[in-house]
N, C-alpha and C positions, 0 to 999 in steps of 0.2 A: 418466534422471530421472527417466519416466513412477511407480517406483514410490517415488522417496524422494519427488513429489511427494505420492500416495495417502500416504506414512505420510505425513510433515511434513501435510497435511488432516486425517487421522484423527484426532491426537495435537492439532490446532489446536481441531475438533468435543467432544474427551474433554476437555482442562482449561476450553473455554467451560462445557462440560455441569456439569461439577465446581462451578463458579464461579455456574451459575445456581442450579444446584438443591440446595447447600450454605448454610445460613443464615447459617454461621458465614462466608463468605465476602463477605458482601456489605460490603463498603472501600472506602471512594474509591480506596485505591491498587490494589485487587483488580477496582476498576471501570475503571478502565485499562488492566488487564493483558488483562480481556474483550474489550475493545475491540481492544486487538492480535492475539488471538487468534478473533476476529471477522472482521477484515482479513487476517489468517492465511487462514481459511478463504476468504476471495473471492478472494486471490492463489493460492493451491493450485489454486483450478476452474481461476481463466483460464488459468493455465499448463501445467496436463494439458489443456485444450482445445487448447491451442496443440501443445503437446507431441503428441499422438495426431492431430492438422492434419496435422502435419509428418513424423510418420512412414506415416498414410494418403500423404501426398502422395511419399513418397523409395516407399511400396512401388508406387504403382501409376505413377510417374516421370511427374507432373502438375509443373509446373513456372509455374500462373498459380495466383488466389488464391481463395477463393469467396467468400460475399455475406458473412460473419461477420468475412473477416479486417480490417476494419479498423475493427470495433468491440476485436475482441479486443486487437489495440491499443491502441487507445483506453484499455481497461478496465485493462490493463499499466500505465499511465503513472497511473493512476488509485490504482491499488493498491501504486504501488511510493510513490506520494507518502502516502501514506494509512500507509502499513506504519514509512514516516520519522519519519513524524510522528505516530507515534502514540509513538516511541520518545524520542522530543522532549518531547512531554508528559510523560510517565513520568519524562523527568529532570528537567525545569521543576517539577512536583510534587515530586519527592523533595527537590529545590532549597528548596522553599520551606516543608517541613518544618522542616529543618534549620538554613537560617537565618533565617527569615520566621515563627518559630513563635506569632506573638501577633496576625499578619495569616490568624483564624478563618476568614475570611469564601473569603479565596483557596482554601484547604482543604478547603472544604465540595463535597459531592457533587454540588449544582445547581452549584456555578461550575465544575467539571472537567467535567459533562456541558455547560453550555453551551461550553468550549474543543472538547469531542470534536465539539461539532453544528459548532461555525466552521471544524474540520479538514475535516469529512466535504461542507461545503460548500465549500471552497477547492477543496478538493481536486480537484469537477464543473470551477468556475470557472476553474480554473489550468488543468486540460487542453482547455477546450473554442478555444486559438487551436490548437492540436495537431491539432485533429476540421477546424474550420472553416477552415482556411489549404491543408488538404489536406497539410499532412507527412505526415502517419502513410502511411507507403507502402510497399507490399510490397517487401519484399528475395528474391531470386529464390535467392540465394545459402544462406541461412537459412531460407529459406519460410514468414518470419513477416512480417507487418507492424508497421515502424515508424518512429523517425524517420530519414533516413537520416542515418550514419557519416559527415559529410563539419563543416567546420567552416564554420556559419551562426548567424545571432541567434538561430533555433528551436533551436536546438541549445547554443548558450549556454543560452538563457532554460529549457530542461527538465533539465541540467545544474546551472546554478544552486537553479532550483525542489526539483526532487527529491531532489540528493546534497547539493550546497554549501549550503545552510541548514540544515536540520536537524540537519544530522554538526555543523556548525560551533555550532548552540544545546547541542548534544552537550557538544562539548567544552570550551565556555565554563563547563558549567554542570558537569561534574565536574573 
């Protein structure tokens, strides 16, 4: 997991660098792809941190959390939210281009940047209940901090917000 996470993060860094440096890559579509690459970099860093923490605890046979465990869990949920909604935004943008080509304002870089900003704000706001209610807890078996994997209102909320809504948007668009 550690090696694949490092490779994925490095590839996302390379793709994002190409998009930023190359002038021909400054289109709205590639702005959305660049946003997905940025989120992939953040997600990779969080997953790498979790994997290294788990590896260290396995080697040292430690069964308790460190001070950053809850933060890593919180950031993991934020980056999952961001990644899935990044793909949903790309799907919506492609839908707008094909089905509503006359809606030029919806296709503009400014409008898409606005949607990206809203998505980043919503990711933080959505995850706050997980953090504030103390639902992100240390799972001794997996040695990571996560929402308890039992049927509960917070698990339904998490599943709906992170996976069901963005995947439904993507399925409806395509």
